[in-house]
C-alpha positions in Angstrom: -18.4 -7.2 29.1 -20.9 -4.6 27.9 -24.1 -4.4 30.0 -26.0 -2.6 27.3 -25.2 -5.1 24.6 -26.1 -8.0 26.9 -29.3 -6.4 28.0 -30.4 -5.6 24.4 -29.8 -9.3 23.4 -31.7 -10.6 26.4 -34.6 -8.3 25.4 -34.5 -9.6 21.8 -34.5 -13.3 23.0 -37.5 -12.6 25.3 -39.5 -10.9 22.5 -38.7 -13.8 20.1 -40.6 -16.0 22.6 -43.4 -13.5 22.7 -43.1 -13.1 26.5 -43.6 -10.1 28.7 -41.2 -9.5 31.5 -43.8 -10.8 34.0 -44.5 -13.9 31.9 -40.7 -14.6 31.7 -40.5 -14.3 35.4 -43.2 -16.9 35.7 -41.6 -19.2 33.1 -38.4 -19.1 35.1 -40.3 -20.2 38.2 -40.5 -16.8 39.9 -36.9 -16.9 40.8 -36.4 -13.4 39.3 -38.9 -10.6 39.6 -40.0 -8.6 36.5 -38.1 -5.6 38.0 -34.8 -7.7 38.0 -35.4 -8.8 34.4 -36.1 -5.1 33.5 -32.8 -4.0 35.0 -30.9 -6.7 33.0 -32.5 -5.7 29.7 -31.9 -2.0 30.3 -28.2 -2.7 31.0 -28.4 -1.4 34.6 -27.2 -4.8 36.0 -26.2 -8.2 34.7 -27.0 -11.7 35.8 -24.5 -13.8 37.8 -22.9 -16.9 36.4 -25.7 -19.2 37.6 -28.3 -16.9 36.1 -26.5 -16.9 32.7 -26.6 -20.8 32.7 -30.3 -20.8 33.3 -31.1 -18.1 30.8 -28.9 -19.8 28.2 -30.7 -23.1 28.7 -34.1 -21.4 28.5 -33.4 -19.5 25.3 -31.4 -22.2 23.7 -28.2 -20.2 23.2 -24.7 -20.4 24.7 -23.4 -18.2 27.5 -20.8 -16.8 25.1 -23.6 -15.7 22.7 -25.3 -13.9 25.6 -22.1 -12.2 26.7 -21.4 -11.1 23.1 -25.0 -10.0 22.5 -25.5 -12.1 19.3 -26.0 -15.6 18.1 -23.0 -17.3 16.5 -23.8 -17.6 12.8 -21.9 -20.0 10.6 -21.0 -18.3 7.3 -19.2 -19.8 4.4 -16.6 -17.0 3.8 -15.0 -18.9 1.0 -18.2 -18.5 -0.9 -18.9 -15.0 0.3 -15.4 -13.7 -0.5 -14.6 -16.0 -3.5 -11.5 -14.0 -4.5 -9.6 -15.9 -1.7 -9.5 -18.7 -4.3 -7.0 -17.9 -7.1 -9.2 -19.9 -9.5 -12.4 -18.0 -8.6 -13.1 -17.1 -12.3 -13.8 -20.8 -13.1 -17.2 -20.6 -11.4 -18.4 -18.0 -13.9 -19.2 -18.4 -17.6 -17.3 -16.8 -20.5 -20.3 -14.4 -20.9 -19.9 -12.9 -17.5 -17.9 -9.6 -17.1 -15.1 -11.0 -14.9 -13.5 -7.5 -14.6 -16.7 -6.1 -13.1 -17.2 -9.1 -10.9 -13.7 -8.8 -9.5 -13.9 -5.1 -9.0 -17.2 -5.3 -7.1 -15.9 -8.1 -4.9 -12.7 -6.2 -4.1 -14.7 -3.1 -3.2 -17.0 -5.1 -1.0 -13.9 -6.5 0.9 -12.3 -3.2 1.3 -15.4 -1.5 2.7 -16.1 -4.4 5.1 -12.6 -4.6 6.3 -12.4 -0.8 7.0 -15.8 -0.9 8.8 -14.7 -3.8 11.0 -11.3 -2.1 11.7 -13.0 1.1 12.8 -15.4 -0.8 15.0 -12.6 -2.8 16.5 -10.7 0.3 17.7 -13.8 2.2 18.8 -16.0 -0.3 20.6 -14.8 -3.8 19.9 -16.0 -6.7 17.6 -18.7 -9.3 18.3 -17.9 -13.0 17.9 -19.2 -13.1 14.4 -17.4 -9.9 13.4 -14.2 -11.2 14.9 -14.4 -14.4 12.8 -15.0 -12.4 9.6 -12.2 -10.0 10.4 -9.8 -12.9 10.9 -10.8 -14.3 7.5 -10.3 -11.0 5.7 -7.0 -10.4 7.4 -5.7 -13.8 6.6 -6.6 -13.7 2.9 -6.4 -10.1 1.7 -4.2 -8.0 4.0 -0.6 -8.0 5.0 0.6 -6.1 8.1 3.9 -4.2 8.2 5.7 -5.8 11.2 9.0 -7.4 12.1 7.2 -10.3 13.7 7.8 -13.5 11.7 5.8 -16.7 12.0 4.5 -19.5 9.8 1.5 -20.0 11.9 -1.6 -18.1 10.7 -3.2 -18.0 14.1 0.0 -16.5 15.6 0.1 -13.9 12.8 -3.5 -12.9 13.4 -3.0 -12.7 17.1 0.1 -10.5 16.8 -1.7 -8.3 14.2 -4.6 -7.7 16.6 -2.1 -6.9 19.4 -0.5 -4.3 17.1 -3.9 -2.8 16.4 -5.0 -2.6 20.0 -1.6 -1.3 21.1 -1.5 1.4 18.5 -5.1 2.5 19.3 -4.6 2.4 23.0 -1.6 4.7 22.9 -4.0 7.3 21.3 -6.7 7.2 24.0 -7.3 11.0 23.7 -7.5 10.9 19.9 -10.6 10.7 17.7 -11.6 7.5 15.9 -10.5 9.0 12.6 -7.0 9.7 14.0 -6.8 6.2 15.5 -7.9 4.7 12.2 -5.3 6.8 10.3 -2.5 5.3 12.4 -3.9 1.7 12.5 -4.7 1.5 8.8 -1.1 2.4 8.0 -0.1 -0.9 9.5 -1.6 -2.7 6.6 -0.9 -3.3 2.9 -4.0 -4.1 0.9 -3.5 -6.8 -1.7 -5.8 -4.7 -4.0 -3.8 -1.4 -4.2 -1.6 -3.0 -6.8 -4.6 -4.0 -9.0 -6.0 -0.5 -8.7 -2.7 1.0 -9.9 -2.7 -1.4 -12.8 -6.4 -0.6 -13.6 -5.7 3.1 -13.7 -3.4 2.2 -16.6 -5.2 -0.6 -18.3 -8.9 -0.1 -17.7 -9.4 3.6 -17.8 -11.3 3.6 -21.1 -13.0 0.2 -20.7 -14.7 0.5 -17.2 -14.2 4.1 -16.0 -17.3 4.1 -13.8 -16.3 1.0 -11.9 -12.7 2.3 -11.6 -14.0 5.6 -10.2 -15.9 3.8 -7.5 -12.8 1.8 -6.5 -10.5 4.9 -6.4 -13.1 6.9 -4.5 -13.2 4.3 -1.8 -9.4 4.5 -1.2 -8.1 6.3 1.8 -6.9 9.9 1.1 -3.2 9.0 1.3 -3.7 6.0 -1.1 -5.3 8.3 -3.7 -2.5 10.9 -3.2 0.1 8.2 -3.6 -1.3 7.1 -7.0 -1.3 10.7 -8.1 2.2 11.5 -6.8 3.6 8.4 -8.5 3.0 10.1 -11.9 6.0 12.2 -11.0 8.2 9.5 -12.2 6.1 7.3 -14.6 3.5 7.8 -17.2 0.3 5.9 -17.3 1.3 3.0 -19.6 -1.5 0.8 -20.4 -1.1 -2.7 -21.7 -1.8 -1.7 -25.3 1.0 0.9 -25.2 3.6 -1.6 -24.0 2.7 -4.0 -26.8 2.6 -1.1 -29.3 6.1 -0.1 -28.5 7.3 -3.7 -28.9 5.4 -4.1 -32.2 6.9 -0.8 -33.5 10.3 -2.4 -33.4 9.3 -5.1 -35.8 6.2 -4.0 -37.6 6.5 -0.4 -38.8 3.4 0.9 -40.5 0.9 -1.6 -39.2 -2.1 -0.5 -37.1 -1.4 -1.0 -33.4 -3.5 -3.0 -30.9 -4.7 0.2 -29.3 -5.7 1.8 -32.6 -7.7 -1.3 -33.6 -9.5 -1.3 -30.3 -10.3 2.4 -29.9 -10.0 3.6 -33.5 -7.4 6.3 -32.6 -3.6 6.4 -32.1 -2.1 5.4 -28.8 -1.3 8.7 -26.9 0.5 7.9 -23.7 0.7 11.6 -22.6 -3.0 12.1 -23.1 -3.8 8.9 -21.2 -1.6 10.1 -18.3 -3.5 13.4 -18.3 -6.8 11.5 -18.3 -5.6 9.5 -15.3 -4.6 12.7 -13.4 -8.1 14.1 -14.0 -9.8 10.9 -12.8 -7.7 10.6 -9.7 -8.3 14.3 -8.7 -12.1 13.9 -9.4 -12.0 10.9 -7.1 -10.4 12.9 -4.3 -6.7 12.8 -4.9 -4.7 15.9 -4.2 -1.1 17.1 -4.7 0.9 16.6 -1.5 4.5 17.9 -1.8 5.5 15.7 1.2 5.1 12.7 -1.1 7.3 14.0 -3.9 10.9 13.0 -4.4 13.4 15.8 -4.5 17.1 16.5 -5.1 19.4 17.6 -2.4 23.2 18.2 -2.2 25.0 15.7 -0.1 28.5 16.6 1.2 30.9 13.7 1.3 34.5 13.5 2.4 37.0 11.8 0.1 40.4 10.5 1.2 42.5 11.9 -1.6 45.3 9.2 -1.4 42.8 6.3 -1.2 40.9 7.7 -4.2 44.0 8.1 -6.3 45.1 4.6 -5.5 41.6 3.4 -6.5 41.7 5.2 -9.8 45.3 4.1 -10.5 44.5 0.5 -9.9 41.4 0.7 -12.0 42.5 2.7 -15.0 46.3 3.2 -15.0 48.0 0.2 -13.5 49.4 -2.0 -16.3 47.5 -5.2 -16.9 49.6 -8.3 -16.4 49.0 -11.1 -19.0 50.4 -14.6 -18.5 51.7 -16.2 -21.7 52.6 -19.9 -21.8 55.8 -20.2 -23.7 58.2 -23.2 -24.0 56.4 -25.0 -21.2 56.6 -22.1 -18.7 54.5 -19.0 -18.1 56.0 -15.6 -18.9 54.2 -12.5 -17.7 53.9 -9.3 -19.8 52.5 -5.9 -19.0 50.1 -4.2 -21.4 48.5 -0.8 -21.3 45.3 -0.5 -19.1 42.9 0.4 -22.0 39.2 -0.4 -22.4 40.1 -2.9 -25.1 42.6 -4.8 -23.0 40.3 -4.7 -20.0 37.6 -6.2 -22.1 39.9 -9.0 -23.2 40.7 -9.9 -19.6 37.0 -9.7 -18.6 37.2 -6.7 -16.3 34.0 -5.3 -14.9 35.0 -1.8 -15.8 35.8 -2.7 -19.4 33.7 0.2 -20.9 34.6 2.9 -18.3 37.0 5.7 -18.9 39.2 7.6 -16.5 38.1 11.1 -15.6 41.5 12.7 -16.3 40.4 16.0 -14.8 39.5 14.4 -11.5 42.7 12.4 -11.4 44.9 15.4 -12.1 43.0 17.6 -9.6 43.5 15.0 -6.9 47.2 14.7 -7.7 47.7 18.5 -7.4 45.8 18.6 -4.1 47.9 15.7 -2.7 51.1 17.5 -3.7 49.9 20.6 -1.9 49.5 18.5 1.3 45.7 18.1 1.2 44.5 14.8 2.6 40.7 15.2 2.6 38.4 16.6 -0.2 34.9 17.7 0.6 32.7 17.2 -2.4 29.1 18.2 -3.0 27.2 15.3 -4.7 23.7 15.8 -5.9 21.4 13.1 -4.4 17.9 12.2 -5.4 15.6 11.5 -2.4 12.6 9.4 -3.4 12.4 7.0 -6.2 13.1 6.7 -9.9 10.3 4.2 -10.6 6.7 3.9 -9.4 7.6 0.9 -7.2 10.4 2.9 -5.5 8.2 5.9 -5.2 5.4 3.9 -3.4 8.0 2.6 -1.0 9.4 6.0 -0.3 5.9 7.6 0.1 5.0 4.9 2.7 8.0 5.8 4.7 7.0 9.4 4.8 3.3 8.7 5.6 4.2 6.4 8.5 5.9 9.3 10.3 3.0 11.8 9.8 -0.1 12.4 12.0 -3.5 12.8 10.2 -3.5 16.5 11.0 -0.1 17.2 9.6 -0.8 15.1 6.5 -4.1 17.0 5.8 -2.4 20.4 6.2 0.2 19.5 3.5 -2.4 18.6 0.8 -2.6 21.5 -1.6 -6.1 22.1 -2.9 -5.3 25.3 -4.8 -2.3 23.9 -6.6 -4.3 20.7 -7.5 -7.1 22.7 -9.1 -4.7 25.0 -10.9 -2.9 21.9 -12.4 -6.1 20.3 -13.6 -7.2 23.5 -15.2 -3.9 23.7 -17.2 -3.8 20.0 -18.3 -5.1 20.7 -21.7 -2.9 23.8 -22.2 0.6 22.6 -21.4 2.7 19.4 -21.9 2.9 16.7 -19.4 6.6 17.5 -19.0 5.7 21.1 -18.0 3.0 19.8 -15.6 5.6 17.7 -13.8 8.1 20.5 -13.7 5.6 23.0 -12.3 3.4 20.9 -10.0 5.1 17.6 -9.1 7.9 19.2 -7.2 8.9 19.4 -3.5 8.4 22.8 -2.0 9.4 24.1 1.4 6.3 23.7 3.7 
């Protein structure tokens, strides 16, 4: 219960009736002095429950509205946030720019959700704001949690509990630090469309796209940039061009017809890098995948048995002869394995490994320690995004900001037109010791 919010609302209600504090005192039968009313409106004290009932009746509002400091306003959120309807485009004509309409709506939703989330962890939401927050949460955001339920009300209740719990554990932290931790609980339904738009709409609606990317949180921008470590920007035209090239050599591609120039995937990827950096993305080595050597222990006898069974053990083939089955052994070759439908039909035995293991076993060795290169991160954009989320979730805002490399980012952008994309990846999209 916030005395200042209640007092401010009581003052607003009195002024709407064009009453002074003395006149209000008289209207209420002189029960309260103008000094008492003044203390209420300055937030120095609050009415008791009987006083609230009288004031609510006099002003024509509910007690809840007075306690929350605002009137409850009925808003049609289905109309305001029309993207909640998957068939939203049907309300517009074919002449309307649906891409621009969708982008502006998504941007509006993101800005509003973030503002409500910050207010929730800093001072709390009003009744109207709480209803709006619930709507946005239900329709556009997913929270990362192990809590499972089919009831929307339960999900929202648990989500709010997670928000309050996370923020309350950081009572000595700034609002920005609390927001950093709380916002990581959510997955926006729009980050996927932004990733796709960086690929598909870069040349059609760059100004709109810039506004969308600029509004992302810093780690979201950095994730989009870091994902280029494993995948080029491949816009829809390029995907179709490659498919067409397999069947229609020599014909103009869709991209060439649209933009009057050949499709250049490398240049488009460089353009995307520039756009992301200009919108605030920075190289952060903590988000990059990297290769490390993993030492594994191999039981030599078990490994030899495995290889023998797989590649050397004769294949037994049943043959039905004179009303009985006779069994014959044939060599364990790829051809014979294929005939029998083995899963490893196309595999070949590494004779060097097999002979080395035999020698070691004869010398009395039982365990072989082997260094196996292991890639930590992801081989596709989807895998990279998942990996980066796991890294970010364990970082504080301070540690994350310290790892962002402004100098290296600027150097990379300045060299984009000079070196190949492959060289850019090799020199800048790498994990360094920090």
